[in-house]
Jmol script that loads the backbone (N, CA, C; Angstrom):
load data "model"
ATOM      1  N   UNK A   1      30.962  -0.383  -6.125  1.00  0.00           N
ATOM      2  CA  UNK A   1      29.999   0.354  -6.019  1.00  0.00           C
ATOM      3  C   UNK A   1      29.119   0.155  -7.316  1.00  0.00           C
ATOM      4  N   UNK A   2      27.878   0.172  -7.477  1.00  0.00           N
ATOM      5  CA  UNK A   2      26.910  -0.224  -8.591  1.00  0.00           C
ATOM      6  C   UNK A   2      26.182   0.980  -8.998  1.00  0.00           C
ATOM      7  N   UNK A   3      25.709   0.997 -10.257  1.00  0.00           N
ATOM      8  CA  UNK A   3      24.753   2.106 -10.746  1.00  0.00           C
ATOM      9  C   UNK A   3      23.418   1.373 -11.075  1.00  0.00           C
ATOM     10  N   UNK A   4      22.226   1.993 -10.401  1.00  0.00           N
ATOM     11  CA  UNK A   4      20.964   1.325 -10.517  1.00  0.00           C
ATOM     12  C   UNK A   4      20.099   2.474 -11.342  1.00  0.00           C
ATOM     13  N   UNK A   5      19.302   1.962 -12.285  1.00  0.00           N
ATOM     14  CA  UNK A   5      18.409   2.939 -12.875  1.00  0.00           C
ATOM     15  C   UNK A   5      17.019   2.583 -12.377  1.00  0.00           C
ATOM     16  N   UNK A   6      16.187   3.382 -12.014  1.00  0.00           N
ATOM     17  CA  UNK A   6      14.866   3.175 -11.524  1.00  0.00           C
ATOM     18  C   UNK A   6      13.774   4.130 -11.988  1.00  0.00           C
ATOM     19  N   UNK A   7      12.684   3.502 -12.254  1.00  0.00           N
ATOM     20  CA  UNK A   7      11.511   4.374 -12.703  1.00  0.00           C
ATOM     21  C   UNK A   7      10.924   4.931 -11.499  1.00  0.00           C
ATOM     22  N   UNK A   8      10.364   6.253 -11.332  1.00  0.00           N
ATOM     23  CA  UNK A   8       9.618   6.722 -10.272  1.00  0.00           C
ATOM     24  C   UNK A   8       8.506   7.727 -10.922  1.00  0.00           C
ATOM     25  N   UNK A   9       7.421   7.579 -10.247  1.00  0.00           N
ATOM     26  CA  UNK A   9       6.228   8.243 -10.732  1.00  0.00           C
ATOM     27  C   UNK A   9       5.888   9.469  -9.580  1.00  0.00           C
ATOM     28  N   UNK A  10       5.049  10.356 -10.096  1.00  0.00           N
ATOM     29  CA  UNK A  10       4.671  11.547  -9.272  1.00  0.00           C
ATOM     30  C   UNK A  10       3.593  10.958  -8.406  1.00  0.00           C
ATOM     31  N   UNK A  11       3.245  11.414  -7.229  1.00  0.00           N
ATOM     32  CA  UNK A  11       4.090  12.606  -6.539  1.00  0.00           C
ATOM     33  C   UNK A  11       5.388  12.320  -5.938  1.00  0.00           C
ATOM     34  N   UNK A  12       5.797  11.088  -5.852  1.00  0.00           N
ATOM     35  CA  UNK A  12       7.183  10.594  -5.545  1.00  0.00           C
ATOM     36  C   UNK A  12       8.432  11.278  -5.905  1.00  0.00           C
ATOM     37  N   UNK A  13       8.330  11.195  -7.273  1.00  0.00           N
ATOM     38  CA  UNK A  13       9.597  11.959  -8.041  1.00  0.00           C
ATOM     39  C   UNK A  13       9.779  13.437  -7.587  1.00  0.00           C
ATOM     40  N   UNK A  14       8.580  14.205  -7.638  1.00  0.00           N
ATOM     41  CA  UNK A  14       8.525  15.555  -7.337  1.00  0.00           C
ATOM     42  C   UNK A  14       9.136  15.910  -5.964  1.00  0.00           C
ATOM     43  N   UNK A  15       8.636  15.123  -5.000  1.00  0.00           N
ATOM     44  CA  UNK A  15       9.162  15.227  -3.761  1.00  0.00           C
ATOM     45  C   UNK A  15      10.762  14.900  -3.450  1.00  0.00           C
ATOM     46  N   UNK A  16      11.247  14.014  -4.402  1.00  0.00           N
ATOM     47  CA  UNK A  16      12.645  13.900  -4.184  1.00  0.00           C
ATOM     48  C   UNK A  16      13.198  15.059  -4.914  1.00  0.00           C
ATOM     49  N   UNK A  17      12.649  15.609  -6.302  1.00  0.00           N
ATOM     50  CA  UNK A  17      13.263  16.858  -6.904  1.00  0.00           C
ATOM     51  C   UNK A  17      13.408  17.856  -6.195  1.00  0.00           C
ATOM     52  N   UNK A  18      12.368  18.360  -5.034  1.00  0.00           N
ATOM     53  CA  UNK A  18      12.376  19.345  -4.255  1.00  0.00           C
ATOM     54  C   UNK A  18      13.195  19.249  -3.184  1.00  0.00           C
ATOM     55  N   UNK A  19      13.758  17.939  -2.630  1.00  0.00           N
ATOM     56  CA  UNK A  19      14.535  17.717  -1.628  1.00  0.00           C
ATOM     57  C   UNK A  19      13.744  17.421  -0.355  1.00  0.00           C
ATOM     58  N   UNK A  20      12.341  17.351  -0.489  1.00  0.00           N
ATOM     59  CA  UNK A  20      11.683  17.076   0.545  1.00  0.00           C
ATOM     60  C   UNK A  20      11.881  15.557   1.068  1.00  0.00           C
ATOM     61  N   UNK A  21      12.047  14.739   0.123  1.00  0.00           N
ATOM     62  CA  UNK A  21      12.123  13.237   0.374  1.00  0.00           C
ATOM     63  C   UNK A  21      13.497  12.765   0.061  1.00  0.00           C
ATOM     64  N   UNK A  22      14.143  11.993   1.058  1.00  0.00           N
ATOM     65  CA  UNK A  22      15.445  11.872   1.050  1.00  0.00           C
ATOM     66  C   UNK A  22      15.526  10.274   1.272  1.00  0.00           C
ATOM     67  N   UNK A  23      14.543   9.650   1.048  1.00  0.00           N
ATOM     68  CA  UNK A  23      14.523   8.025   1.142  1.00  0.00           C
ATOM     69  C   UNK A  23      13.464   7.300   0.278  1.00  0.00           C
ATOM     70  N   UNK A  24      13.502   6.050   0.267  1.00  0.00           N
ATOM     71  CA  UNK A  24      12.675   5.362  -0.698  1.00  0.00           C
ATOM     72  C   UNK A  24      12.509   3.910  -0.348  1.00  0.00           C
ATOM     73  N   UNK A  25      11.371   3.202  -0.244  1.00  0.00           N
ATOM     74  CA  UNK A  25      11.243   1.896   0.162  1.00  0.00           C
ATOM     75  C   UNK A  25      11.213   1.212  -1.114  1.00  0.00           C
ATOM     76  N   UNK A  26      12.359   0.246  -1.262  1.00  0.00           N
ATOM     77  CA  UNK A  26      12.296  -0.735  -2.708  1.00  0.00           C
ATOM     78  C   UNK A  26      12.337  -2.102  -2.322  1.00  0.00           C
ATOM     79  N   UNK A  27      11.908  -2.832  -3.302  1.00  0.00           N
ATOM     80  CA  UNK A  27      12.377  -4.120  -3.201  1.00  0.00           C
ATOM     81  C   UNK A  27      13.810  -4.270  -3.455  1.00  0.00           C
ATOM     82  N   UNK A  28      14.470  -5.295  -2.745  1.00  0.00           N
ATOM     83  CA  UNK A  28      15.787  -5.182  -2.760  1.00  0.00           C
ATOM     84  C   UNK A  28      16.375  -6.292  -3.833  1.00  0.00           C
ATOM     85  N   UNK A  29      15.794  -6.171  -5.061  1.00  0.00           N
ATOM     86  CA  UNK A  29      15.875  -7.199  -6.003  1.00  0.00           C
ATOM     87  C   UNK A  29      17.497  -6.776  -6.736  1.00  0.00           C
ATOM     88  N   UNK A  30      17.955  -5.725  -6.275  1.00  0.00           N
ATOM     89  CA  UNK A  30      19.337  -5.236  -7.053  1.00  0.00           C
ATOM     90  C   UNK A  30      20.466  -5.115  -6.207  1.00  0.00           C
ATOM     91  N   UNK A  31      20.296  -5.859  -4.815  1.00  0.00           N
ATOM     92  CA  UNK A  31      21.520  -5.808  -4.005  1.00  0.00           C
ATOM     93  C   UNK A  31      21.894  -4.432  -3.498  1.00  0.00           C
ATOM     94  N   UNK A  32      20.998  -3.467  -3.377  1.00  0.00           N
ATOM     95  CA  UNK A  32      21.366  -2.012  -3.132  1.00  0.00           C
ATOM     96  C   UNK A  32      22.638  -1.914  -1.988  1.00  0.00           C
ATOM     97  N   UNK A  33      23.434  -1.092  -2.078  1.00  0.00           N
ATOM     98  CA  UNK A  33      24.474  -1.054  -0.914  1.00  0.00           C
ATOM     99  C   UNK A  33      24.825   0.557  -0.806  1.00  0.00           C
ATOM    100  N   UNK A  34      25.340   0.779   0.379  1.00  0.00           N
ATOM    101  CA  UNK A  34      25.675   1.940   0.664  1.00  0.00           C
ATOM    102  C   UNK A  34      26.993   2.435  -0.313  1.00  0.00           C
ATOM    103  N   UNK A  35      26.773   3.816  -0.857  1.00  0.00           N
ATOM    104  CA  UNK A  35      27.697   4.136  -1.768  1.00  0.00           C
ATOM    105  C   UNK A  35      27.324   3.990  -3.310  1.00  0.00           C
ATOM    106  N   UNK A  36      26.485   3.185  -3.431  1.00  0.00           N
ATOM    107  CA  UNK A  36      25.898   2.989  -4.793  1.00  0.00           C
ATOM    108  C   UNK A  36      25.110   4.220  -5.458  1.00  0.00           C
ATOM    109  N   UNK A  37      24.958   4.450  -6.514  1.00  0.00           N
ATOM    110  CA  UNK A  37      24.476   5.488  -7.312  1.00  0.00           C
ATOM    111  C   UNK A  37      23.317   4.958  -7.819  1.00  0.00           C
ATOM    112  N   UNK A  38      22.000   5.889  -7.920  1.00  0.00           N
ATOM    113  CA  UNK A  38      20.801   5.503  -8.316  1.00  0.00           C
ATOM    114  C   UNK A  38      20.255   6.595  -9.269  1.00  0.00           C
ATOM    115  N   UNK A  39      19.761   6.391 -10.421  1.00  0.00           N
ATOM    116  CA  UNK A  39      19.319   7.131 -11.179  1.00  0.00           C
ATOM    117  C   UNK A  39      17.846   7.129 -11.311  1.00  0.00           C
ATOM    118  N   UNK A  40      17.130   7.987 -10.765  1.00  0.00           N
ATOM    119  CA  UNK A  40      15.688   8.136 -10.534  1.00  0.00           C
ATOM    120  C   UNK A  40      15.134   8.700 -11.798  1.00  0.00           C
ATOM    121  N   UNK A  41      14.321   8.052 -12.749  1.00  0.00           N
ATOM    122  CA  UNK A  41      13.701   8.612 -13.916  1.00  0.00           C
ATOM    123  C   UNK A  41      12.462   8.782 -13.648  1.00  0.00           C
ATOM    124  N   UNK A  42      11.984   9.932 -13.967  1.00  0.00           N
ATOM    125  CA  UNK A  42      10.577  10.379 -13.805  1.00  0.00           C
ATOM    126  C   UNK A  42       9.701   9.573 -14.908  1.00  0.00           C
ATOM    127  N   UNK A  43       8.655   8.870 -14.576  1.00  0.00           N
ATOM    128  CA  UNK A  43       7.705   8.441 -15.691  1.00  0.00           C
ATOM    129  C   UNK A  43       6.423   8.570 -15.282  1.00  0.00           C
ATOM    130  N   UNK A  44       5.628   8.901 -16.486  1.00  0.00           N
ATOM    131  CA  UNK A  44       3.962   9.011 -16.412  1.00  0.00           C
ATOM    132  C   UNK A  44       3.481   7.735 -16.598  1.00  0.00           C
ATOM    133  N   UNK A  45       2.592   7.275 -15.602  1.00  0.00           N
ATOM    134  CA  UNK A  45       1.822   5.923 -15.855  1.00  0.00           C
ATOM    135  C   UNK A  45       1.054   6.095 -17.170  1.00  0.00           C
ATOM    136  N   UNK A  46       0.942   5.044 -17.905  1.00  0.00           N
ATOM    137  CA  UNK A  46       0.029   5.088 -18.905  1.00  0.00           C
ATOM    138  C   UNK A  46      -1.159   4.113 -18.570  1.00  0.00           C
ATOM    139  N   UNK A  47      -2.383   4.165 -19.426  1.00  0.00           N
ATOM    140  CA  UNK A  47      -3.414   3.523 -19.003  1.00  0.00           C
ATOM    141  C   UNK A  47      -3.174   2.006 -19.043  1.00  0.00           C
ATOM    142  N   UNK A  48      -3.725   1.380 -17.891  1.00  0.00           N
ATOM    143  CA  UNK A  48      -3.407   0.032 -17.576  1.00  0.00           C
ATOM    144  C   UNK A  48      -2.122  -0.232 -16.761  1.00  0.00           C
ATOM    145  N   UNK A  49      -1.460   0.921 -16.677  1.00  0.00           N
ATOM    146  CA  UNK A  49      -0.164   0.703 -15.787  1.00  0.00           C
ATOM    147  C   UNK A  49       0.804  -0.257 -16.470  1.00  0.00           C
ATOM    148  N   UNK A  50       0.683  -0.714 -17.634  1.00  0.00           N
ATOM    149  CA  UNK A  50       1.322  -1.884 -18.163  1.00  0.00           C
ATOM    150  C   UNK A  50       3.077  -1.315 -18.548  1.00  0.00           C
ATOM    151  N   UNK A  51       3.081   0.205 -18.989  1.00  0.00           N
ATOM    152  CA  UNK A  51       4.048   0.631 -19.683  1.00  0.00           C
ATOM    153  C   UNK A  51       4.304   2.049 -19.063  1.00  0.00           C
ATOM    154  N   UNK A  52       5.332   2.807 -18.799  1.00  0.00           N
ATOM    155  CA  UNK A  52       5.436   3.997 -18.350  1.00  0.00           C
ATOM    156  C   UNK A  52       6.050   5.030 -19.468  1.00  0.00           C
ATOM    157  N   UNK A  53       5.892   6.169 -19.512  1.00  0.00           N
ATOM    158  CA  UNK A  53       6.445   7.032 -20.428  1.00  0.00           C
ATOM    159  C   UNK A  53       7.278   7.966 -19.843  1.00  0.00           C
ATOM    160  N   UNK A  54       8.702   7.843 -20.048  1.00  0.00           N
ATOM    161  CA  UNK A  54       9.711   8.893 -19.381  1.00  0.00           C
ATOM    162  C   UNK A  54       9.389  10.161 -19.844  1.00  0.00           C
ATOM    163  N   UNK A  55       9.466  11.157 -18.699  1.00  0.00           N
ATOM    164  CA  UNK A  55       9.241  12.544 -19.098  1.00  0.00           C
ATOM    165  C   UNK A  55      10.577  13.357 -19.551  1.00  0.00           C
ATOM    166  N   UNK A  56      11.615  12.547 -19.338  1.00  0.00           N
ATOM    167  CA  UNK A  56      12.960  13.344 -19.646  1.00  0.00           C
ATOM    168  C   UNK A  56      13.733  13.678 -18.462  1.00  0.00           C
ATOM    169  N   UNK A  57      12.972  13.861 -17.276  1.00  0.00           N
ATOM    170  CA  UNK A  57      13.645  14.451 -15.952  1.00  0.00           C
ATOM    171  C   UNK A  57      14.245  13.287 -15.337  1.00  0.00           C
ATOM    172  N   UNK A  58      15.383  13.575 -14.563  1.00  0.00           N
ATOM    173  CA  UNK A  58      16.135  12.365 -13.955  1.00  0.00           C
ATOM    174  C   UNK A  58      16.743  13.080 -12.598  1.00  0.00           C
ATOM    175  N   UNK A  59      17.056  12.323 -11.714  1.00  0.00           N
ATOM    176  CA  UNK A  59      17.843  12.770 -10.541  1.00  0.00           C
ATOM    177  C   UNK A  59      18.754  11.645 -10.051  1.00  0.00           C
ATOM    178  N   UNK A  60      19.909  12.119  -9.916  1.00  0.00           N
ATOM    179  CA  UNK A  60      21.187  11.081  -9.771  1.00  0.00           C
ATOM    180  C   UNK A  60      21.273  11.356  -8.167  1.00  0.00           C
ATOM    181  N   UNK A  61      21.234  10.162  -7.427  1.00  0.00           N
ATOM    182  CA  UNK A  61      21.541  10.293  -6.029  1.00  0.00           C
ATOM    183  C   UNK A  61      22.503   9.129  -5.606  1.00  0.00           C
ATOM    184  N   UNK A  62      23.002   9.474  -4.451  1.00  0.00           N
ATOM    185  CA  UNK A  62      24.114   8.402  -3.935  1.00  0.00           C
ATOM    186  C   UNK A  62      23.450   7.828  -2.629  1.00  0.00           C
ATOM    187  N   UNK A  63      23.292   6.674  -2.309  1.00  0.00           N
ATOM    188  CA  UNK A  63      22.674   5.843  -1.263  1.00  0.00           C
ATOM    189  C   UNK A  63      23.788   5.993  -0.176  1.00  0.00           C
ATOM    190  N   UNK A  64      23.066   6.508   1.040  1.00  0.00           N
ATOM    191  CA  UNK A  64      23.822   6.969   2.188  1.00  0.00           C
ATOM    192  C   UNK A  64      23.572   5.749   3.406  1.00  0.00           C
ATOM    193  N   UNK A  65      22.594   4.973   3.178  1.00  0.00           N
ATOM    194  CA  UNK A  65      22.310   4.047   4.155  1.00  0.00           C
ATOM    195  C   UNK A  65      21.078   2.988   3.453  1.00  0.00           C
ATOM    196  N   UNK A  66      21.248   1.802   3.862  1.00  0.00           N
ATOM    197  CA  UNK A  66      20.318   0.840   3.562  1.00  0.00           C
ATOM    198  C   UNK A  66      20.075   0.049   4.773  1.00  0.00           C
ATOM    199  N   UNK A  67      18.553   0.131   5.317  1.00  0.00           N
ATOM    200  CA  UNK A  67      18.020  -0.363   6.237  1.00  0.00           C
ATOM    201  C   UNK A  67      17.260  -1.570   5.970  1.00  0.00           C
ATOM    202  N   UNK A  68      17.366  -2.908   6.337  1.00  0.00           N
ATOM    203  CA  UNK A  68      16.785  -4.063   6.224  1.00  0.00           C
ATOM    204  C   UNK A  68      16.359  -4.681   7.434  1.00  0.00           C
ATOM    205  N   UNK A  69      16.208  -3.877   8.303  1.00  0.00           N
ATOM    206  CA  UNK A  69      15.628  -4.515   9.787  1.00  0.00           C
ATOM    207  C   UNK A  69      14.308  -4.933   9.542  1.00  0.00           C
ATOM    208  N   UNK A  70      14.350  -6.531   9.805  1.00  0.00           N
ATOM    209  CA  UNK A  70      13.020  -7.160   9.608  1.00  0.00           C
ATOM    210  C   UNK A  70      11.973  -6.623  10.238  1.00  0.00           C
ATOM    211  N   UNK A  71      11.787  -6.221  11.443  1.00  0.00           N
ATOM    212  CA  UNK A  71      10.592  -5.990  12.051  1.00  0.00           C
ATOM    213  C   UNK A  71       9.803  -4.729  11.410  1.00  0.00           C
ATOM    214  N   UNK A  72      10.813  -3.676  10.778  1.00  0.00           N
ATOM    215  CA  UNK A  72      10.268  -2.568  10.238  1.00  0.00           C
ATOM    216  C   UNK A  72      10.020  -2.449   9.022  1.00  0.00           C
ATOM    217  N   UNK A  73      10.213  -3.633   7.989  1.00  0.00           N
ATOM    218  CA  UNK A  73      10.028  -3.630   6.916  1.00  0.00           C
ATOM    219  C   UNK A  73       9.560  -4.919   6.409  1.00  0.00           C
ATOM    220  N   UNK A  74       8.856  -5.071   5.200  1.00  0.00           N
ATOM    221  CA  UNK A  74       8.312  -6.300   4.553  1.00  0.00           C
ATOM    222  C   UNK A  74       9.625  -7.100   4.023  1.00  0.00           C
ATOM    223  N   UNK A  75       9.497  -8.343   4.096  1.00  0.00           N
ATOM    224  CA  UNK A  75      10.636  -9.133   4.066  1.00  0.00           C
ATOM    225  C   UNK A  75      10.956  -9.041   2.325  1.00  0.00           C
ATOM    226  N   UNK A  76      12.277  -8.886   2.239  1.00  0.00           N
ATOM    227  CA  UNK A  76      12.849  -8.527   0.745  1.00  0.00           C
ATOM    228  C   UNK A  76      12.763  -7.188   0.390  1.00  0.00           C
ATOM    229  N   UNK A  77      12.275  -6.147   1.174  1.00  0.00           N
ATOM    230  CA  UNK A  77      12.255  -4.767   1.075  1.00  0.00           C
ATOM    231  C   UNK A  77      13.473  -4.117   1.792  1.00  0.00           C
ATOM    232  N   UNK A  78      13.831  -2.874   1.361  1.00  0.00           N
ATOM    233  CA  UNK A  78      15.018  -1.953   2.073  1.00  0.00           C
ATOM    234  C   UNK A  78      14.544  -0.685   2.102  1.00  0.00           C
ATOM    235  N   UNK A  79      14.893   0.164   3.083  1.00  0.00           N
ATOM    236  CA  UNK A  79      14.575   1.616   3.047  1.00  0.00           C
ATOM    237  C   UNK A  79      15.951   2.166   2.732  1.00  0.00           C
ATOM    238  N   UNK A  80      15.822   2.841   1.686  1.00  0.00           N
ATOM    239  CA  UNK A  80      17.185   3.538   1.087  1.00  0.00           C
ATOM    240  C   UNK A  80      17.198   5.015   1.489  1.00  0.00           C
ATOM    241  N   UNK A  81      18.226   5.443   2.139  1.00  0.00           N
ATOM    242  CA  UNK A  81      18.449   6.858   2.143  1.00  0.00           C
ATOM    243  C   UNK A  81      19.384   7.454   1.289  1.00  0.00           C
ATOM    244  N   UNK A  82      19.286   8.438   0.740  1.00  0.00           N
ATOM    245  CA  UNK A  82      20.284   9.147  -0.095  1.00  0.00           C
ATOM    246  C   UNK A  82      20.131  10.363  -0.174  1.00  0.00           C
ATOM    247  N   UNK A  83      21.321  10.906  -0.808  1.00  0.00           N
ATOM    248  CA  UNK A  83      21.486  12.495  -1.156  1.00  0.00           C
ATOM    249  C   UNK A  83      21.519  12.846  -2.553  1.00  0.00           C
ATOM    250  N   UNK A  84      21.170  13.932  -2.936  1.00  0.00           N
ATOM    251  CA  UNK A  84      21.096  14.131  -4.504  1.00  0.00           C
ATOM    252  C   UNK A  84      22.409  14.639  -4.730  1.00  0.00           C
ATOM    253  N   UNK A  85      22.967  14.311  -6.033  1.00  0.00           N
ATOM    254  CA  UNK A  85      23.986  14.509  -6.559  1.00  0.00           C
ATOM    255  C   UNK A  85      23.773  15.552  -7.739  1.00  0.00           C
ATOM    256  N   UNK A  86      22.575  15.225  -8.634  1.00  0.00           N
ATOM    257  CA  UNK A  86      22.535  16.128  -9.791  1.00  0.00           C
ATOM    258  C   UNK A  86      21.066  15.979 -10.354  1.00  0.00           C
ATOM    259  N   UNK A  87      20.527  16.959 -10.960  1.00  0.00           N
ATOM    260  CA  UNK A  87      19.118  16.762 -11.425  1.00  0.00           C
ATOM    261  C   UNK A  87      19.170  17.234 -13.063  1.00  0.00           C
ATOM    262  N   UNK A  88      18.480  16.624 -13.767  1.00  0.00           N
ATOM    263  CA  UNK A  88      18.557  16.844 -15.134  1.00  0.00           C
ATOM    264  C   UNK A  88      17.011  17.045 -15.723  1.00  0.00           C
ATOM    265  N   UNK A  89      17.002  17.923 -16.944  1.00  0.00           N
ATOM    266  CA  UNK A  89      15.675  17.613 -17.759  1.00  0.00           C
ATOM    267  C   UNK A  89      15.642  16.975 -18.911  1.00  0.00           C
TER     268      UNK A  89
END
end "model"
wireframe off; spacefill off
backbone 0.3
color backbone group
């Protein structure tokens, strides 16, 4: 099982934080797998979107399902389902 660290901007981060959002569509450039841990770090976009500034908030989640069914997704992307393990400021 791997640990992945991902940047997430609002409103998406806030929806996960509140528990309303329990999945994420992501490019599968990391070989995501069921049981992997993901650290979602909240970022604020800076002008030009070239860099992001971390806010300090983070959410630790466990991947419960990875869906890569081709007709439903863009090639190379997966739908990650997850559950929250912890939240930090």
